[in-house]
Biopython code that builds the backbone (N, CA, C, O; Angstrom):
import numpy as np
from Bio.PDB.StructureBuilder import StructureBuilder

atoms = [
    (1, "MET", "N", (126.857, 72.752, 93.995)),
    (1, "MET", "CA", (126.370, 73.996, 93.466)),
    (1, "MET", "C", (126.111, 75.160, 94.324)),
    (1, "MET", "O", (126.464, 76.287, 93.979)),
    (2, "LYS", "N", (125.580, 74.952, 95.298)),
    (2, "LYS", "CA", (125.384, 75.981, 96.688)),
    (2, "LYS", "C", (126.453, 77.144, 96.923)),
    (2, "LYS", "O", (126.177, 78.299, 97.249)),
    (3, "ARG", "N", (127.515, 76.707, 96.733)),
    (3, "ARG", "CA", (128.759, 76.912, 97.033)),
    (3, "ARG", "C", (129.099, 78.253, 95.788)),
    (3, "ARG", "O", (129.562, 79.381, 95.958)),
    (4, "LEU", "N", (128.585, 77.458, 94.382)),
    (4, "LEU", "CA", (129.117, 78.627, 93.334)),
    (4, "LEU", "C", (127.973, 79.680, 93.461)),
    (4, "LEU", "O", (128.094, 80.664, 92.731)),
    (5, "LEU", "N", (127.316, 79.646, 93.952)),
    (5, "LEU", "CA", (125.850, 80.299, 93.965)),
    (5, "LEU", "C", (126.157, 81.502, 94.883)),
    (5, "LEU", "O", (126.043, 82.686, 94.565)),
    (6, "ALA", "N", (126.742, 80.800, 96.587)),
    (6, "ALA", "CA", (126.616, 82.409, 97.011)),
    (6, "ALA", "C", (127.338, 83.480, 97.440)),
    (6, "ALA", "O", (127.176, 84.391, 98.252)),
    (7, "PRO", "N", (128.326, 83.064, 96.543)),
    (7, "PRO", "CA", (129.221, 84.568, 96.362)),
    (7, "PRO", "C", (129.045, 85.343, 95.450)),
    (7, "PRO", "O", (129.559, 86.454, 95.577)),
    (8, "ILE", "N", (128.280, 85.054, 94.238)),
    (8, "ILE", "CA", (127.821, 85.279, 92.899)),
    (8, "ILE", "C", (126.224, 86.321, 93.884)),
    (8, "ILE", "O", (125.773, 87.464, 93.815)),
    (9, "ALA", "N", (125.966, 85.329, 94.517)),
    (9, "ALA", "CA", (124.577, 86.483, 94.978)),
    (9, "ALA", "C", (125.227, 87.412, 95.954)),
    (9, "ALA", "O", (124.919, 88.587, 95.754)),
    (10, "LEU", "N", (126.088, 87.196, 97.011)),
    (10, "LEU", "CA", (127.120, 88.602, 97.241)),
    (10, "LEU", "C", (127.242, 89.730, 97.007)),
    (10, "LEU", "O", (126.896, 90.801, 97.505)),
    (11, "VAL", "N", (128.016, 89.236, 95.818)),
    (11, "VAL", "CA", (128.253, 90.678, 94.527)),
    (11, "VAL", "C", (127.640, 91.273, 94.488)),
    (11, "VAL", "O", (127.742, 92.463, 94.784)),
    (12, "PHE", "N", (126.220, 90.388, 93.891)),
    (12, "PHE", "CA", (125.111, 91.122, 92.933)),
    (12, "PHE", "C", (124.161, 92.212, 94.191)),
    (12, "PHE", "O", (123.535, 93.244, 93.952)),
    (13, "THR", "N", (124.350, 91.554, 95.435)),
    (13, "THR", "CA", (123.589, 92.256, 96.654)),
    (13, "THR", "C", (123.896, 94.169, 97.047)),
    (13, "THR", "O", (123.332, 95.253, 97.197)),
    (14, "ALA", "N", (125.829, 93.148, 97.041)),
    (14, "ALA", "CA", (126.335, 94.209, 97.291)),
    (14, "ALA", "C", (126.648, 95.881, 96.549)),
    (14, "ALA", "O", (126.986, 97.001, 96.932)),
    (15, "SER", "N", (126.335, 95.273, 95.444)),
    (15, "SER", "CA", (126.376, 96.388, 93.946)),
    (15, "SER", "C", (124.995, 96.819, 93.985)),
    (15, "SER", "O", (124.628, 96.922, 92.814)),
    (16, "LEU", "N", (123.938, 97.157, 94.877)),
    (16, "LEU", "CA", (123.014, 97.435, 94.478)),
    (16, "LEU", "C", (123.174, 98.818, 94.909)),
    (16, "LEU", "O", (123.825, 99.212, 95.877)),
    (17, "PRO", "N", (122.390, 99.624, 93.936)),
    (17, "PRO", "CA", (122.305, 101.276, 94.709)),
    (17, "PRO", "C", (121.414, 101.506, 95.678)),
    (17, "PRO", "O", (120.388, 100.838, 95.806)),
    (18, "ALA", "N", (121.820, 102.688, 96.599)),
    (18, "ALA", "CA", (121.031, 103.318, 97.909)),
    (18, "ALA", "C", (119.599, 103.464, 97.289)),
    (18, "ALA", "O", (119.105, 104.000, 96.297)),
    (19, "GLY", "N", (119.336, 103.004, 97.955)),
    (19, "GLY", "CA", (117.019, 103.166, 97.610)),
    (19, "GLY", "C", (117.110, 104.290, 97.958)),
    (19, "GLY", "O", (118.066, 105.051, 97.810)),
    (20, "GLU", "N", (115.382, 104.611, 98.810)),
    (20, "GLU", "CA", (114.983, 105.536, 99.302)),
    (20, "GLU", "C", (115.279, 105.855, 101.026)),
    (20, "GLU", "O", (115.625, 105.053, 101.894)),
    (21, "ALA", "N", (115.075, 106.939, 101.108)),
    (21, "ALA", "CA", (115.892, 107.348, 102.259)),
    (21, "ALA", "C", (114.406, 106.746, 103.371)),
    (21, "ALA", "O", (113.419, 106.556, 102.660)),
    (22, "ASP", "N", (114.187, 106.505, 104.592)),
    (22, "ASP", "CA", (113.754, 106.272, 105.623)),
    (22, "ASP", "C", (113.869, 107.446, 106.427)),
    (22, "ASP", "O", (114.909, 108.075, 106.623)),
    (23, "VAL", "N", (112.468, 107.763, 106.986)),
    (23, "VAL", "CA", (113.044, 108.518, 109.048)),
    (23, "VAL", "C", (112.519, 107.174, 109.916)),
    (23, "VAL", "O", (111.350, 106.807, 110.037)),
    (24, "VAL", "N", (113.430, 106.699, 110.348)),
    (24, "VAL", "CA", (112.781, 105.789, 111.294)),
    (24, "VAL", "C", (112.952, 106.246, 112.519)),
    (24, "VAL", "O", (112.768, 105.332, 113.323)),
    (25, "SER", "N", (113.320, 107.620, 113.218)),
    (25, "SER", "CA", (112.543, 107.564, 114.255)),
    (25, "SER", "C", (112.334, 109.120, 114.006)),
    (25, "SER", "O", (112.855, 109.603, 113.001)),
    (26, "ALA", "N", (111.429, 110.127, 115.066)),
    (26, "ALA", "CA", (111.191, 111.361, 115.530)),
    (26, "ALA", "C", (111.118, 111.852, 116.593)),
    (26, "ALA", "O", (111.020, 110.976, 117.453)),
    (27, "GLU", "N", (111.114, 112.934, 117.027)),
    (27, "GLU", "CA", (110.480, 113.299, 118.138)),
    (27, "GLU", "C", (109.950, 114.939, 118.513)),
    (27, "GLU", "O", (110.832, 115.673, 118.067)),
    (28, "ALA", "N", (109.334, 115.414, 118.876)),
    (28, "ALA", "CA", (108.634, 117.214, 118.634)),
    (28, "ALA", "C", (108.870, 117.025, 120.338)),
    (28, "ALA", "O", (108.652, 116.161, 121.187)),
    (29, "HIS", "N", (109.521, 118.554, 120.256)),
    (29, "HIS", "CA", (109.593, 119.474, 121.197)),
    (29, "HIS", "C", (109.347, 120.550, 121.636)),
    (29, "HIS", "O", (110.196, 121.428, 121.797)),
    (30, "CYS", "N", (107.264, 120.733, 122.095)),
    (30, "CYS", "CA", (107.399, 121.874, 121.938)),
    (30, "CYS", "C", (106.839, 123.058, 123.553)),
    (30, "CYS", "O", (106.847, 122.591, 124.692)),
    (31, "ASP", "N", (106.504, 124.236, 123.316)),
    (31, "ASP", "CA", (106.703, 124.340, 124.287)),
    (31, "ASP", "C", (104.815, 125.206, 124.342)),
    (31, "ASP", "O", (104.255, 125.007, 123.264)),
    (32, "SER", "N", (104.059, 125.898, 125.194)),
    (32, "SER", "CA", (103.296, 126.230, 125.200)),
    (32, "SER", "C", (103.187, 126.986, 124.233)),
    (32, "SER", "O", (102.428, 126.485, 123.402)),
    (33, "ASP", "N", (103.616, 128.056, 123.898)),
    (33, "ASP", "CA", (103.245, 128.485, 122.803)),
    (33, "ASP", "C", (103.377, 128.088, 121.112)),
    (33, "ASP", "O", (103.358, 128.642, 120.013)),
    (34, "ARG", "N", (103.531, 126.637, 121.771)),
    (34, "ARG", "CA", (103.295, 125.675, 119.843)),
    (34, "ARG", "C", (105.330, 125.723, 119.283)),
    (34, "ARG", "O", (105.910, 124.916, 118.557)),
    (35, "ASN", "N", (105.638, 126.394, 119.657)),
    (35, "ASN", "CA", (107.178, 126.671, 119.439)),
    (35, "ASN", "C", (108.180, 125.453, 119.794)),
    (35, "ASN", "O", (108.653, 125.185, 120.899)),
    (36, "CYS", "N", (108.406, 124.698, 118.398)),
    (36, "CYS", "CA", (108.773, 123.350, 118.688)),
    (36, "CYS", "C", (110.370, 123.010, 117.659)),
    (36, "CYS", "O", (110.729, 123.287, 116.515)),
    (37, "ARG", "N", (110.827, 122.452, 118.551)),
    (37, "ARG", "CA", (112.544, 121.714, 117.994)),
    (37, "ARG", "C", (111.501, 120.533, 117.689)),
    (37, "ARG", "O", (110.443, 120.346, 118.290)),
    (38, "PHE", "N", (112.037, 119.755, 116.601)),
    (38, "PHE", "CA", (112.099, 118.569, 116.178)),
    (38, "PHE", "C", (113.770, 117.399, 116.009)),
    (38, "PHE", "O", (114.734, 117.925, 115.453)),
    (39, "ASP", "N", (113.857, 116.532, 116.309)),
    (39, "ASP", "CA", (114.535, 115.171, 116.332)),
    (39, "ASP", "C", (114.501, 114.403, 115.729)),
    (39, "ASP", "O", (113.865, 113.473, 116.226)),
    (40, "VAL", "N", (115.037, 114.132, 114.382)),
    (40, "VAL", "CA", (114.875, 113.206, 113.522)),
    (40, "VAL", "C", (116.121, 112.432, 112.526)),
    (40, "VAL", "O", (116.981, 112.789, 111.721)),
    (41, "THR", "N", (115.587, 111.078, 113.177)),
    (41, "THR", "CA", (116.856, 110.054, 112.367)),
    (41, "THR", "C", (116.092, 109.300, 111.308)),
    (41, "THR", "O", (115.109, 108.562, 111.366)),
    (42, "VAL", "N", (117.027, 109.814, 110.105)),
    (42, "VAL", "CA", (116.808, 108.950, 109.246)),
    (42, "VAL", "C", (118.011, 107.844, 108.409)),
    (42, "VAL", "O", (119.207, 107.715, 108.671)),
    (43, "ARG", "N", (117.441, 107.361, 107.672)),
    (43, "ARG", "CA", (118.729, 106.561, 107.257)),
    (43, "ARG", "C", (118.560, 106.008, 105.818)),
    (43, "ARG", "O", (117.397, 105.674, 105.589)),
    (44, "HIS", "N", (119.360, 105.839, 104.866)),
    (44, "HIS", "CA", (120.076, 105.900, 103.902)),
    (44, "HIS", "C", (121.126, 105.490, 103.569)),
    (44, "HIS", "O", (121.923, 105.276, 104.483)),
    (45, "ALA", "N", (121.488, 105.260, 102.410)),
    (45, "ALA", "CA", (123.014, 103.943, 101.851)),
    (45, "ALA", "C", (123.316, 104.878, 101.385)),
    (45, "ALA", "O", (123.164, 104.651, 100.184)),
    (46, "ASP", "N", (123.979, 106.720, 101.585)),
    (46, "ASP", "CA", (124.186, 107.084, 100.862)),
    (46, "ASP", "C", (125.697, 107.206, 100.496)),
    (46, "ASP", "O", (126.702, 107.258, 101.206)),
    (47, "GLU", "N", (125.550, 107.229, 99.407)),
    (47, "GLU", "CA", (126.782, 106.929, 97.808)),
    (47, "GLU", "C", (127.814, 108.105, 97.922)),
    (47, "GLU", "O", (128.914, 107.566, 98.041)),
    (48, "GLY", "N", (127.944, 109.351, 97.938)),
    (48, "GLY", "CA", (128.754, 110.148, 97.981)),
    (48, "GLY", "C", (127.460, 111.316, 97.553)),
    (48, "GLY", "O", (126.249, 111.324, 97.776)),
    (49, "TRP", "N", (128.486, 112.353, 96.766)),
    (49, "TRP", "CA", (127.549, 113.754, 96.874)),
    (49, "TRP", "C", (126.372, 113.603, 95.655)),
    (49, "TRP", "O", (125.542, 114.485, 95.437)),
    (50, "SER", "N", (126.463, 112.114, 94.776)),
    (50, "SER", "CA", (125.514, 112.808, 93.654)),
    (50, "SER", "C", (124.045, 111.630, 94.198)),
    (50, "SER", "O", (123.034, 111.475, 93.513)),
    (51, "HIS", "N", (124.230, 111.128, 95.179)),
    (51, "HIS", "CA", (122.941, 110.246, 95.978)),
    (51, "HIS", "C", (123.085, 109.874, 97.232)),
    (51, "HIS", "O", (123.469, 108.750, 97.557)),
    (52, "TYR", "N", (122.702, 111.058, 98.261)),
    (52, "TYR", "CA", (122.173, 111.319, 99.485)),
    (52, "TYR", "C", (120.602, 111.372, 100.127)),
    (52, "TYR", "O", (119.487, 111.562, 99.642)),
    (53, "ALA", "N", (120.898, 111.217, 100.893)),
    (53, "ALA", "CA", (120.083, 112.011, 101.757)),
    (53, "ALA", "C", (119.588, 113.575, 102.212)),
    (53, "ALA", "O", (119.857, 113.956, 103.352)),
    (54, "ASP", "N", (119.065, 114.209, 101.542)),
    (54, "ASP", "CA", (119.846, 115.377, 100.839)),
    (54, "ASP", "C", (118.750, 116.573, 102.326)),
    (54, "ASP", "O", (119.304, 117.474, 102.956)),
    (55, "ARG", "N", (117.050, 116.140, 102.531)),
    (55, "ARG", "CA", (116.557, 116.721, 103.852)),
    (55, "ARG", "C", (115.457, 115.893, 104.209)),
    (55, "ARG", "O", (115.175, 114.894, 103.548)),
    (56, "TRP", "N", (114.903, 116.202, 105.084)),
    (56, "TRP", "CA", (113.507, 115.520, 105.290)),
    (56, "TRP", "C", (112.160, 117.337, 105.478)),
    (56, "TRP", "O", (112.451, 118.507, 105.226)),
    (57, "ASP", "N", (111.336, 116.979, 105.791)),
    (57, "ASP", "CA", (110.066, 117.043, 106.001)),
    (57, "ASP", "C", (108.867, 117.050, 107.091)),
    (57, "ASP", "O", (108.364, 115.978, 107.429)),
    (58, "ILE", "N", (108.419, 118.285, 107.634)),
    (58, "ILE", "CA", (107.417, 118.585, 108.796)),
    (58, "ILE", "C", (106.390, 118.478, 108.044)),
    (58, "ILE", "O", (106.309, 119.439, 107.278)),
    (59, "LEU", "N", (105.489, 117.655, 107.916)),
    (59, "LEU", "CA", (103.824, 118.084, 106.927)),
    (59, "LEU", "C", (103.133, 117.756, 107.815)),
    (59, "LEU", "O", (103.174, 116.954, 108.747)),
    (60, "GLY", "N", (102.089, 118.898, 107.190)),
    (60, "GLY", "CA", (100.517, 119.069, 108.184)),
    (60, "GLY", "C", (99.963, 117.521, 107.897)),
    (60, "GLY", "O", (100.722, 116.599, 107.599)),
    (61, "PRO", "N", (98.288, 117.363, 108.058)),
    (61, "PRO", "CA", (97.851, 116.377, 108.380)),
    (61, "PRO", "C", (97.177, 116.417, 106.616)),
    (61, "PRO", "O", (96.327, 115.614, 106.231)),
    (62, "ASP", "N", (97.632, 117.254, 105.945)),
    (62, "ASP", "CA", (97.170, 117.507, 104.364)),
    (62, "ASP", "C", (97.590, 118.027, 103.620)),
    (62, "ASP", "O", (97.111, 118.819, 102.809)),
    (63, "GLY", "N", (99.259, 117.402, 103.890)),
    (63, "GLY", "CA", (99.977, 117.352, 103.083)),
    (63, "GLY", "C", (101.118, 118.714, 103.204)),
    (63, "GLY", "O", (102.321, 118.810, 102.961)),
    (64, "GLN", "N", (100.285, 119.484, 103.604)),
    (64, "GLN", "CA", (101.199, 120.941, 103.593)),
    (64, "GLN", "C", (102.460, 120.852, 104.576)),
    (64, "GLN", "O", (102.510, 120.295, 105.672)),
    (65, "LEU", "N", (103.581, 121.630, 103.814)),
    (65, "LEU", "CA", (104.775, 121.385, 104.284)),
    (65, "LEU", "C", (104.795, 123.042, 105.596)),
    (65, "LEU", "O", (104.430, 124.212, 105.476)),
    (66, "LEU", "N", (105.379, 122.291, 106.639)),
    (66, "LEU", "CA", (105.178, 123.261, 107.854)),
    (66, "LEU", "C", (107.167, 123.608, 107.689)),
    (66, "LEU", "O", (108.009, 124.488, 107.511)),
    (67, "GLY", "N", (107.040, 122.709, 107.829)),
    (67, "GLY", "CA", (109.050, 123.027, 107.912)),
    (67, "GLY", "C", (110.399, 122.148, 106.989)),
    (67, "GLY", "O", (109.978, 121.068, 106.576)),
    (68, "ARG", "N", (111.363, 122.320, 106.743)),
    (68, "ARG", "CA", (111.960, 121.240, 106.019)),
    (68, "ARG", "C", (113.577, 121.580, 106.938)),
    (68, "ARG", "O", (113.829, 122.706, 107.366)),
    (69, "ARG", "N", (114.277, 120.705, 107.064)),
    (69, "ARG", "CA", (115.691, 120.047, 107.143)),
    (69, "ARG", "C", (116.938, 120.387, 106.398)),
    (69, "ARG", "O", (117.948, 119.739, 106.674)),
    (70, "THR", "N", (116.994, 121.301, 105.508)),
    (70, "THR", "CA", (118.367, 120.598, 104.210)),
    (70, "THR", "C", (119.369, 119.808, 104.996)),
    (70, "THR", "O", (119.878, 120.135, 106.068)),
    (71, "LEU", "N", (119.589, 118.639, 104.251)),
    (71, "LEU", "CA", (121.008, 118.239, 104.615)),
    (71, "LEU", "C", (122.366, 118.164, 104.055)),
    (71, "LEU", "O", (122.837, 117.079, 103.713)),
    (72, "LEU", "N", (122.926, 119.117, 103.962)),
    (72, "LEU", "CA", (124.223, 119.664, 103.207)),
    (72, "LEU", "C", (125.211, 119.153, 102.564)),
    (72, "LEU", "O", (125.950, 119.711, 101.754)),
    (73, "HIS", "N", (125.227, 117.486, 103.132)),
    (73, "HIS", "CA", (126.221, 116.690, 102.373)),
    (73, "HIS", "C", (126.439, 115.342, 102.780)),
    (73, "HIS", "O", (126.931, 115.067, 103.875)),
    (74, "PRO", "N", (126.142, 114.617, 102.062)),
    (74, "PRO", "CA", (126.534, 112.618, 102.221)),
    (74, "PRO", "C", (126.735, 112.461, 103.771)),
    (74, "PRO", "O", (127.711, 112.882, 104.392)),
    (75, "HIS", "N", (125.630, 111.772, 104.313)),
    (75, "HIS", "CA", (126.341, 111.125, 105.735)),
    (75, "HIS", "C", (126.762, 109.334, 105.416)),
    (75, "HIS", "O", (126.173, 108.406, 105.971)),
    (76, "VAL", "N", (127.882, 109.167, 104.424)),
    (76, "VAL", "CA", (128.008, 107.792, 104.218)),
    (76, "VAL", "C", (128.521, 106.884, 105.524)),
    (76, "VAL", "O", (127.920, 105.824, 105.698)),
    (77, "SER", "N", (129.489, 107.197, 106.362)),
    (77, "SER", "CA", (129.766, 106.347, 106.993)),
    (77, "SER", "C", (128.751, 106.883, 108.498)),
    (77, "SER", "O", (129.282, 106.696, 109.593)),
    (78, "GLU", "N", (127.709, 107.355, 108.471)),
    (78, "GLU", "CA", (127.584, 107.511, 109.738)),
    (78, "GLU", "C", (125.756, 107.458, 109.206)),
    (78, "GLU", "O", (125.005, 108.297, 108.710)),
    (79, "GLN", "N", (125.609, 106.109, 109.597)),
    (79, "GLN", "CA", (123.780, 105.457, 108.986)),
    (79, "GLN", "C", (123.608, 104.348, 110.817)),
    (79, "GLN", "O", (124.288, 103.566, 111.481)),
    (80, "PRO", "N", (122.541, 104.869, 110.852)),
    (80, "PRO", "CA", (121.275, 106.255, 110.552)),
    (80, "PRO", "C", (122.010, 107.501, 111.132)),
    (80, "PRO", "O", (123.082, 107.281, 111.696)),
    (81, "PHE", "N", (121.653, 108.511, 111.074)),
    (81, "PHE", "CA", (121.681, 110.006, 112.044)),
    (81, "PHE", "C", (120.982, 110.007, 111.929)),
    (81, "PHE", "O", (120.276, 109.382, 111.138)),
    (82, "THR", "N", (120.612, 111.327, 113.291)),
    (82, "THR", "CA", (119.747, 112.474, 113.876)),
    (82, "THR", "C", (120.399, 114.461, 113.700)),
    (82, "THR", "O", (121.242, 115.165, 114.256)),
    (83, "ARG", "N", (119.409, 114.613, 112.634)),
    (83, "ARG", "CA", (119.542, 116.042, 113.007)),
    (83, "ARG", "C", (118.672, 116.951, 113.133)),
    (83, "ARG", "O", (117.848, 116.903, 112.219)),
    (84, "SER", "N", (118.411, 118.141, 114.214)),
    (84, "SER", "CA", (117.103, 118.764, 114.607)),
    (84, "SER", "C", (117.009, 120.038, 113.806)),
    (84, "SER", "O", (117.770, 120.694, 113.095)),
    (85, "LEU", "N", (115.539, 120.129, 114.288)),
    (85, "LEU", "CA", (115.403, 121.762, 113.225)),
    (85, "LEU", "C", (114.141, 122.553, 114.438)),
    (85, "LEU", "O", (112.941, 122.282, 114.385)),
    (86, "GLY", "N", (114.564, 123.232, 115.145)),
    (86, "GLY", "CA", (113.963, 124.346, 115.809)),
    (86, "GLY", "C", (113.225, 125.647, 115.438)),
    (86, "GLY", "O", (113.149, 126.176, 114.329)),
    (87, "GLY", "N", (112.676, 126.062, 116.657)),
    (87, "GLY", "CA", (112.253, 127.559, 116.253)),
    (87, "GLY", "C", (110.807, 127.370, 114.927)),
    (87, "GLY", "O", (110.164, 128.189, 114.271)),
    (88, "LEU", "N", (110.796, 125.614, 115.049)),
    (88, "LEU", "CA", (108.938, 126.041, 113.960)),
    (88, "LEU", "C", (107.703, 126.190, 114.948)),
    (88, "LEU", "O", (107.367, 125.577, 115.962)),
    (89, "ARG", "N", (107.183, 127.215, 114.264)),
    (89, "ARG", "CA", (105.980, 127.567, 115.382)),
    (89, "ARG", "C", (104.357, 126.269, 114.188)),
    (89, "ARG", "O", (104.224, 126.255, 112.964)),
    (90, "ILE", "N", (103.533, 125.477, 115.216)),
    (90, "ILE", "CA", (103.153, 124.429, 114.640)),
    (90, "ILE", "C", (101.855, 125.073, 114.815)),
    (90, "ILE", "O", (101.394, 125.186, 115.951)),
    (91, "PRO", "N", (100.875, 125.744, 113.231)),
    (91, "PRO", "CA", (100.190, 125.548, 113.982)),
    (91, "PRO", "C", (99.038, 125.554, 115.053)),
    (91, "PRO", "O", (99.447, 124.724, 115.864)),
    (92, "ALA", "N", (97.883, 125.997, 115.496)),
    (92, "ALA", "CA", (96.745, 125.696, 116.659)),
    (92, "ALA", "C", (96.172, 124.395, 116.553)),
    (92, "ALA", "O", (95.506, 124.456, 115.520)),
    (93, "GLY", "N", (96.060, 123.330, 117.004)),
    (93, "GLY", "CA", (94.921, 122.555, 116.296)),
    (93, "GLY", "C", (95.514, 121.323, 115.913)),
    (93, "GLY", "O", (94.943, 120.252, 116.114)),
    (94, "LEU", "N", (96.482, 121.402, 115.444)),
    (94, "LEU", "CA", (97.026, 120.120, 114.629)),
    (94, "LEU", "C", (97.416, 119.594, 116.005)),
    (94, "LEU", "O", (97.744, 120.205, 117.022)),
    (95, "GLU", "N", (97.284, 118.220, 115.744)),
    (95, "GLU", "CA", (97.370, 117.329, 117.122)),
    (95, "GLU", "C", (99.354, 116.188, 116.407)),
    (95, "GLU", "O", (100.140, 115.520, 117.079)),
    (96, "SER", "N", (99.362, 116.485, 115.073)),
    (96, "SER", "CA", (100.014, 115.143, 115.190)),
    (96, "SER", "C", (100.762, 116.251, 113.697)),
    (96, "SER", "O", (100.143, 117.202, 113.220)),
    (97, "VAL", "N", (102.060, 115.834, 113.252)),
    (97, "VAL", "CA", (102.458, 115.906, 111.770)),
    (97, "VAL", "C", (103.399, 114.194, 111.490)),
    (97, "VAL", "O", (103.551, 113.140, 112.108)),
    (98, "ARG", "N", (103.822, 114.791, 110.203)),
    (98, "ARG", "CA", (104.230, 113.476, 109.279)),
    (98, "ARG", "C", (105.237, 114.021, 108.685)),
    (98, "ARG", "O", (105.250, 115.050, 108.010)),
    (99, "ILE", "N", (106.580, 112.906, 109.098)),
    (99, "ILE", "CA", (107.906, 113.484, 108.725)),
    (99, "ILE", "C", (108.664, 112.579, 107.305)),
    (99, "ILE", "O", (108.622, 111.369, 107.083)),
    (100, "ARG", "N", (109.168, 113.406, 106.702)),
    (100, "ARG", "CA", (109.180, 112.391, 105.686)),
    (100, "ARG", "C", (110.680, 112.736, 104.932)),
    (100, "ARG", "O", (110.886, 113.908, 104.615)),
    (101, "ALA", "N", (111.704, 111.718, 104.654)),
    (101, "ALA", "CA", (113.006, 111.958, 103.650)),
    (101, "ALA", "C", (112.631, 112.217, 102.703)),
    (101, "ALA", "O", (111.426, 112.288, 102.461)),
    (102, "HIS", "N", (113.742, 112.487, 101.688)),
    (102, "HIS", "CA", (114.130, 112.645, 100.701)),
    (102, "HIS", "C", (115.483, 112.967, 100.279)),
    (102, "HIS", "O", (116.188, 113.893, 100.681)),
    (103, "ASP", "N", (115.767, 112.018, 99.356)),
    (103, "ASP", "CA", (117.050, 112.188, 98.478)),
    (103, "ASP", "C", (117.524, 112.595, 97.569)),
    (103, "ASP", "O", (116.498, 113.003, 97.025)),
    (104, "LYS", "N", (118.216, 112.815, 96.971)),
    (104, "LYS", "CA", (118.832, 112.889, 95.456)),
    (104, "LYS", "C", (117.952, 112.948, 94.028)),
    (104, "LYS", "O", (117.522, 113.720, 93.171)),
    (105, "VAL", "N", (118.019, 111.465, 94.450)),
    (105, "VAL", "CA", (117.830, 110.537, 93.630)),
    (105, "VAL", "C", (116.654, 110.339, 93.143)),
    (105, "VAL", "O", (116.253, 110.744, 92.052)),
    (106, "HIS", "N", (115.754, 109.386, 94.340)),
    (106, "HIS", "CA", (114.318, 108.855, 94.086)),
    (106, "HIS", "C", (113.531, 110.006, 94.894)),
    (106, "HIS", "O", (112.331, 109.781, 95.044)),
    (107, "GLY", "N", (113.867, 110.809, 95.256)),
    (107, "GLY", "CA", (112.961, 112.454, 95.910)),
    (107, "GLY", "C", (112.429, 111.937, 96.839)),
    (107, "GLY", "O", (112.918, 110.996, 97.465)),
    (108, "ASP", "N", (111.065, 112.604, 97.137)),
    (108, "ASP", "CA", (110.445, 111.561, 98.163)),
    (108, "ASP", "C", (110.056, 110.741, 98.596)),
    (108, "ASP", "O", (109.220, 110.300, 97.807)),
    (109, "GLY", "N", (110.127, 109.874, 99.839)),
    (109, "GLY", "CA", (110.110, 108.201, 99.558)),
    (109, "GLY", "C", (110.386, 107.304, 101.306)),
    (109, "GLY", "O", (110.847, 107.576, 102.415)),
    (110, "GLY", "N", (110.009, 106.616, 100.876)),
    (110, "GLY", "CA", (110.877, 105.012, 102.196)),
    (110, "GLY", "C", (109.361, 105.722, 103.507)),
    (110, "GLY", "O", (108.274, 106.284, 103.642)),
    (111, "HIS", "N", (110.214, 105.246, 103.954)),
    (111, "HIS", "CA", (109.728, 105.265, 105.778)),
    (111, "HIS", "C", (109.643, 106.580, 106.173)),
    (111, "HIS", "O", (110.525, 107.414, 106.378)),
    (112, "GLU", "N", (107.483, 106.678, 106.311)),
    (112, "GLU", "CA", (107.389, 108.108, 106.741)),
    (112, "GLU", "C", (107.202, 108.124, 108.484)),
    (112, "GLU", "O", (107.029, 106.965, 108.862)),
    (113, "VAL", "N", (107.195, 108.756, 109.225)),
    (113, "VAL", "CA", (107.067, 108.575, 111.047)),
    (113, "VAL", "C", (105.744, 109.828, 111.026)),
    (113, "VAL", "O", (105.911, 110.818, 110.314)),
    (114, "VAL", "N", (104.611, 109.701, 111.756)),
    (114, "VAL", "CA", (103.807, 110.492, 112.329)),
    (114, "VAL", "C", (104.099, 110.614, 113.652)),
    (114, "VAL", "O", (104.170, 109.614, 114.366)),
    (115, "VAL", "N", (104.314, 111.932, 114.149)),
    (115, "VAL", "CA", (104.834, 112.325, 115.119)),
    (115, "VAL", "C", (103.854, 112.802, 115.873)),
    (115, "VAL", "O", (103.260, 113.681, 115.249)),
    (116, "ASP", "N", (103.131, 112.511, 117.605)),
    (116, "ASP", "CA", (102.256, 113.405, 118.121)),
    (116, "ASP", "C", (102.476, 114.648, 118.860)),
    (116, "ASP", "O", (103.559, 114.857, 119.405)),
    (117, "LEU", "N", (101.829, 115.208, 118.893)),
    (117, "LEU", "CA", (102.727, 116.660, 119.068)),
    (117, "LEU", "C", (101.379, 117.114, 120.926)),
    (117, "LEU", "O", (100.161, 117.237, 121.059)),
    (118, "HIS", "N", (102.467, 117.191, 121.806)),
    (118, "HIS", "CA", (101.679, 116.903, 122.991)),
    (118, "HIS", "C", (101.518, 118.972, 123.684)),
    (118, "HIS", "O", (100.899, 119.231, 124.716)),
]
sb = StructureBuilder()
sb.init_structure("model")
sb.init_model(0)
sb.init_chain("A")
sb.init_seg("    ")
for serial, (resi, resn, name, xyz) in enumerate(atoms, 1):
    if name == "N":
        sb.init_residue(resn, " ", resi, " ")
    sb.init_atom(name, np.array(xyz, "f"), 0.0, 1.0, " ", f" {name:<3s}", serial, name[0])
structure = sb.get_structure()
């Protein structure tokens, strides 16, 4: 009986749709004027043009949108993938930011990362 159930389970799990986009890691590189570049790694089971991770956001502690990196195409065969956003001025006094990913089906969600600013 176990031999019959294993192939069925594999077929079922292989057909599950892509879930939410997760931020795997992120780094901030800021100069003394608080001009920053963010390098962000995202993982998502992109399925093609109708369901892929299409952006990531940099948020202040209060949820204010500080920056956004739009992703213009699916990354079906490149997972996880890293993209950067530079030239972003972060207001003085912020010690950290939160980074979240977004996908075309689920919207905001998945694992987020908090990055300390140096």
